[in-house]
mmCIF file of the N, C-alpha and C atoms, coordinates in Angstrom:
data_MODEL
# 
_entry.id   MODEL 
# 
loop_
_atom_site.group_PDB 
_atom_site.id 
_atom_site.type_symbol 
_atom_site.label_atom_id 
_atom_site.label_alt_id 
_atom_site.label_comp_id 
_atom_site.label_asym_id 
_atom_site.label_entity_id 
_atom_site.label_seq_id 
_atom_site.pdbx_PDB_ins_code 
_atom_site.Cartn_x 
_atom_site.Cartn_y 
_atom_site.Cartn_z 
_atom_site.occupancy 
_atom_site.B_iso_or_equiv 
_atom_site.pdbx_formal_charge 
_atom_site.auth_seq_id 
_atom_site.auth_comp_id 
_atom_site.auth_asym_id 
_atom_site.auth_atom_id 
_atom_site.pdbx_PDB_model_num 
ATOM 1  N N  . MET A 1 1  ? 98.982  91.802  93.754  1.00 0.00 ? 1  MET A N  1 
ATOM 2  C CA . MET A 1 1  ? 99.514  93.267  94.267  1.00 0.00 ? 1  MET A CA 1 
ATOM 3  C C  . MET A 1 1  ? 98.249  93.335  95.479  1.00 0.00 ? 1  MET A C  1 
ATOM 4  N N  . SER A 1 2  ? 98.884  93.934  96.268  1.00 0.00 ? 2  SER A N  1 
ATOM 5  C CA . SER A 1 2  ? 97.770  94.260  97.731  1.00 0.00 ? 2  SER A CA 1 
ATOM 6  C C  . SER A 1 2  ? 96.585  95.477  97.150  1.00 0.00 ? 2  SER A C  1 
ATOM 7  N N  . SER A 1 3  ? 95.471  95.323  97.302  1.00 0.00 ? 3  SER A N  1 
ATOM 8  C CA . SER A 1 3  ? 94.465  96.544  96.803  1.00 0.00 ? 3  SER A CA 1 
ATOM 9  C C  . SER A 1 3  ? 94.484  97.180  98.020  1.00 0.00 ? 3  SER A C  1 
ATOM 10 N N  . SER A 1 4  ? 94.965  96.996  99.111  1.00 0.00 ? 4  SER A N  1 
ATOM 11 C CA . SER A 1 4  ? 95.193  98.106  100.060 1.00 0.00 ? 4  SER A CA 1 
ATOM 12 C C  . SER A 1 4  ? 96.274  99.429  99.666  1.00 0.00 ? 4  SER A C  1 
ATOM 13 N N  . ILE A 1 5  ? 97.256  98.988  98.773  1.00 0.00 ? 5  ILE A N  1 
ATOM 14 C CA . ILE A 1 5  ? 98.564  99.549  98.954  1.00 0.00 ? 5  ILE A CA 1 
ATOM 15 C C  . ILE A 1 5  ? 98.052  100.186 97.435  1.00 0.00 ? 5  ILE A C  1 
ATOM 16 N N  . GLN A 1 6  ? 96.853  99.946  96.595  1.00 0.00 ? 6  GLN A N  1 
ATOM 17 C CA . GLN A 1 6  ? 96.675  100.401 95.216  1.00 0.00 ? 6  GLN A CA 1 
ATOM 18 C C  . GLN A 1 6  ? 95.771  101.599 95.965  1.00 0.00 ? 6  GLN A C  1 
ATOM 19 N N  . LEU A 1 7  ? 95.238  101.487 96.770  1.00 0.00 ? 7  LEU A N  1 
ATOM 20 C CA . LEU A 1 7  ? 94.013  102.544 97.409  1.00 0.00 ? 7  LEU A CA 1 
ATOM 21 C C  . LEU A 1 7  ? 94.783  103.750 97.921  1.00 0.00 ? 7  LEU A C  1 
ATOM 22 N N  . ARG A 1 8  ? 95.824  103.143 98.798  1.00 0.00 ? 8  ARG A N  1 
ATOM 23 C CA . ARG A 1 8  ? 96.564  104.226 99.280  1.00 0.00 ? 8  ARG A CA 1 
ATOM 24 C C  . ARG A 1 8  ? 97.690  105.344 98.265  1.00 0.00 ? 8  ARG A C  1 
ATOM 25 N N  . LEU A 1 9  ? 98.046  104.576 97.326  1.00 0.00 ? 9  LEU A N  1 
ATOM 26 C CA . LEU A 1 9  ? 98.579  105.219 96.052  1.00 0.00 ? 9  LEU A CA 1 
ATOM 27 C C  . LEU A 1 9  ? 97.756  106.422 95.587  1.00 0.00 ? 9  LEU A C  1 
ATOM 28 N N  . LYS A 1 10 ? 96.426  105.529 95.267  1.00 0.00 ? 10 LYS A N  1 
ATOM 29 C CA . LYS A 1 10 ? 95.529  106.533 94.494  1.00 0.00 ? 10 LYS A CA 1 
ATOM 30 C C  . LYS A 1 10 ? 95.034  107.831 95.623  1.00 0.00 ? 10 LYS A C  1 
ATOM 31 N N  . ASP A 1 11 ? 95.157  107.362 96.968  1.00 0.00 ? 11 ASP A N  1 
ATOM 32 C CA . ASP A 1 11 ? 94.434  108.488 97.776  1.00 0.00 ? 11 ASP A CA 1 
ATOM 33 C C  . ASP A 1 11 ? 95.404  109.759 98.118  1.00 0.00 ? 11 ASP A C  1 
ATOM 34 N N  . GLY A 1 12 ? 96.924  108.933 97.729  1.00 0.00 ? 12 GLY A N  1 
ATOM 35 C CA . GLY A 1 12 ? 97.847  109.956 98.395  1.00 0.00 ? 12 GLY A CA 1 
ATOM 36 C C  . GLY A 1 12 ? 97.819  110.566 99.860  1.00 0.00 ? 12 GLY A C  1 
ATOM 37 N N  . SER A 1 13 ? 97.200  109.907 100.414 1.00 0.00 ? 13 SER A N  1 
ATOM 38 C CA . SER A 1 13 ? 97.185  110.408 102.138 1.00 0.00 ? 13 SER A CA 1 
ATOM 39 C C  . SER A 1 13 ? 98.184  109.575 102.974 1.00 0.00 ? 13 SER A C  1 
ATOM 40 N N  . GLN A 1 14 ? 98.688  108.928 102.209 1.00 0.00 ? 14 GLN A N  1 
ATOM 41 C CA . GLN A 1 14 ? 100.079 107.997 102.571 1.00 0.00 ? 14 GLN A CA 1 
ATOM 42 C C  . GLN A 1 14 ? 101.484 108.155 101.996 1.00 0.00 ? 14 GLN A C  1 
ATOM 43 N N  . PRO A 1 15 ? 101.978 109.030 101.664 1.00 0.00 ? 15 PRO A N  1 
ATOM 44 C CA . PRO A 1 15 ? 103.115 109.671 100.938 1.00 0.00 ? 15 PRO A CA 1 
ATOM 45 C C  . PRO A 1 15 ? 104.087 108.226 101.700 1.00 0.00 ? 15 PRO A C  1 
ATOM 46 N N  . ALA A 1 16 ? 104.372 108.076 102.863 1.00 0.00 ? 16 ALA A N  1 
ATOM 47 C CA . ALA A 1 16 ? 105.307 107.157 103.112 1.00 0.00 ? 16 ALA A CA 1 
ATOM 48 C C  . ALA A 1 16 ? 105.472 105.568 102.400 1.00 0.00 ? 16 ALA A C  1 
ATOM 49 N N  . ASP A 1 17 ? 103.933 105.188 102.565 1.00 0.00 ? 17 ASP A N  1 
ATOM 50 C CA . ASP A 1 17 ? 103.608 103.779 102.086 1.00 0.00 ? 17 ASP A CA 1 
ATOM 51 C C  . ASP A 1 17 ? 104.279 103.898 100.628 1.00 0.00 ? 17 ASP A C  1 
ATOM 52 N N  . ALA A 1 18 ? 103.682 104.988 99.905  1.00 0.00 ? 18 ALA A N  1 
ATOM 53 C CA . ALA A 1 18 ? 103.967 105.248 98.187  1.00 0.00 ? 18 ALA A CA 1 
ATOM 54 C C  . ALA A 1 18 ? 105.300 105.260 98.118  1.00 0.00 ? 18 ALA A C  1 
ATOM 55 N N  . THR A 1 19 ? 106.401 105.638 98.869  1.00 0.00 ? 19 THR A N  1 
ATOM 56 C CA . THR A 1 19 ? 107.197 105.731 98.808  1.00 0.00 ? 19 THR A CA 1 
ATOM 57 C C  . THR A 1 19 ? 108.112 104.508 98.859  1.00 0.00 ? 19 THR A C  1 
ATOM 58 N N  . LEU A 1 20 ? 107.664 103.459 99.917  1.00 0.00 ? 20 LEU A N  1 
ATOM 59 C CA . LEU A 1 20 ? 108.095 102.288 100.207 1.00 0.00 ? 20 LEU A CA 1 
ATOM 60 C C  . LEU A 1 20 ? 107.872 101.596 99.098  1.00 0.00 ? 20 LEU A C  1 
ATOM 61 N N  . TYR A 1 21 ? 106.672 101.820 98.608  1.00 0.00 ? 21 TYR A N  1 
ATOM 62 C CA . TYR A 1 21 ? 106.088 100.735 97.582  1.00 0.00 ? 21 TYR A CA 1 
ATOM 63 C C  . TYR A 1 21 ? 106.874 101.034 96.403  1.00 0.00 ? 21 TYR A C  1 
ATOM 64 N N  . ARG A 1 22 ? 107.343 102.503 96.117  1.00 0.00 ? 22 ARG A N  1 
ATOM 65 C CA . ARG A 1 22 ? 107.927 102.642 94.719  1.00 0.00 ? 22 ARG A CA 1 
ATOM 66 C C  . ARG A 1 22 ? 109.602 102.127 95.167  1.00 0.00 ? 22 ARG A C  1 
ATOM 67 N N  . GLU A 1 23 ? 109.898 102.226 95.954  1.00 0.00 ? 23 GLU A N  1 
ATOM 68 C CA . GLU A 1 23 ? 111.258 101.528 96.161  1.00 0.00 ? 23 GLU A CA 1 
ATOM 69 C C  . GLU A 1 23 ? 111.409 100.380 96.060  1.00 0.00 ? 23 GLU A C  1 
ATOM 70 N N  . LEU A 1 24 ? 110.207 99.568  96.931  1.00 0.00 ? 24 LEU A N  1 
ATOM 71 C CA . LEU A 1 24 ? 110.350 98.052  96.664  1.00 0.00 ? 24 LEU A CA 1 
ATOM 72 C C  . LEU A 1 24 ? 110.027 97.835  94.964  1.00 0.00 ? 24 LEU A C  1 
ATOM 73 N N  . VAL A 1 25 ? 109.259 98.439  93.969  1.00 0.00 ? 25 VAL A N  1 
ATOM 74 C CA . VAL A 1 25 ? 109.121 98.173  92.776  1.00 0.00 ? 25 VAL A CA 1 
ATOM 75 C C  . VAL A 1 25 ? 110.257 98.552  92.150  1.00 0.00 ? 25 VAL A C  1 
ATOM 76 N N  . ASP A 1 26 ? 111.067 99.312  92.344  1.00 0.00 ? 26 ASP A N  1 
ATOM 77 C CA . ASP A 1 26 ? 112.682 99.650  91.901  1.00 0.00 ? 26 ASP A CA 1 
ATOM 78 C C  . ASP A 1 26 ? 113.453 98.707  92.203  1.00 0.00 ? 26 ASP A C  1 
ATOM 79 N N  . SER A 1 27 ? 113.347 97.861  93.506  1.00 0.00 ? 27 SER A N  1 
ATOM 80 C CA . SER A 1 27 ? 114.199 97.220  93.729  1.00 0.00 ? 27 SER A CA 1 
ATOM 81 C C  . SER A 1 27 ? 114.149 95.693  92.956  1.00 0.00 ? 27 SER A C  1 
ATOM 82 N N  . LEU A 1 28 ? 112.786 95.605  92.688  1.00 0.00 ? 28 LEU A N  1 
ATOM 83 C CA . LEU A 1 28 ? 112.174 94.276  91.842  1.00 0.00 ? 28 LEU A CA 1 
ATOM 84 C C  . LEU A 1 28 ? 112.445 94.552  90.290  1.00 0.00 ? 28 LEU A C  1 
ATOM 85 N N  . PHE A 1 29 ? 111.970 96.084  89.796  1.00 0.00 ? 29 PHE A N  1 
ATOM 86 C CA . PHE A 1 29 ? 111.949 95.834  88.486  1.00 0.00 ? 29 PHE A CA 1 
ATOM 87 C C  . PHE A 1 29 ? 113.051 97.361  88.230  1.00 0.00 ? 29 PHE A C  1 
ATOM 88 N N  . PRO A 1 30 ? 114.248 97.138  88.206  1.00 0.00 ? 30 PRO A N  1 
ATOM 89 C CA . PRO A 1 30 ? 115.278 98.679  88.400  1.00 0.00 ? 30 PRO A CA 1 
ATOM 90 C C  . PRO A 1 30 ? 114.938 98.768  86.708  1.00 0.00 ? 30 PRO A C  1 
ATOM 91 N N  . SER A 1 31 ? 114.421 98.552  85.815  1.00 0.00 ? 31 SER A N  1 
ATOM 92 C CA . SER A 1 31 ? 114.673 98.975  84.591  1.00 0.00 ? 31 SER A CA 1 
ATOM 93 C C  . SER A 1 31 ? 113.297 100.095 84.484  1.00 0.00 ? 31 SER A C  1 
ATOM 94 N N  . SER A 1 32 ? 112.273 99.905  85.411  1.00 0.00 ? 32 SER A N  1 
ATOM 95 C CA . SER A 1 32 ? 111.254 101.244 85.712  1.00 0.00 ? 32 SER A CA 1 
ATOM 96 C C  . SER A 1 32 ? 111.506 101.777 86.678  1.00 0.00 ? 32 SER A C  1 
# 
């Protein structure tokens, strides 16, 4: 996992990136 993505999610200053990341996770792990 990219540490930059984790930092962006924790910071919350990049809602668009967070949304894309969540969509990516959902596509990879639909059970979550």
